[in-house]
C-alpha angles and dihedrals in degrees: 000000000000114000144296118200120196120186132211125298094012117157120209118187121211120295096018112155122206108190121187091172139058136176120265113232107166097117124070095192095062124058112252091240089064101045098083129227144296113223132190131156125260118218125196111185126211124297098018125150117205115191130225116296098006120152121210111194132210120295095018124137117196108201128232115288096008123146121215115202122235117277092010123147110216113203100157135045117280116217123236114282094009126135111220129184142161142048103317093018115241129183105264095179146325130265114258118256 
């Protein structure tokens, strides 16, 4: 709905989800299905590797050279050359220079 940008030399394993949209749910007097959407772009910079089954949520930027572990759920930006994994994904270490 909004925008997904994917840089050069990015590797996406099977079943990776890049989501630039999510449901609104602030109001209790209206069914969630009728509240509309929140949209924010997703940006994947160059030379990123995203493992099988990872989910990248709206508004996230994954920095150049980063690695995302399999089955991770990325809800915050990941710095360049970081390795992030988990639910929610957290930086576990950096890539060696």
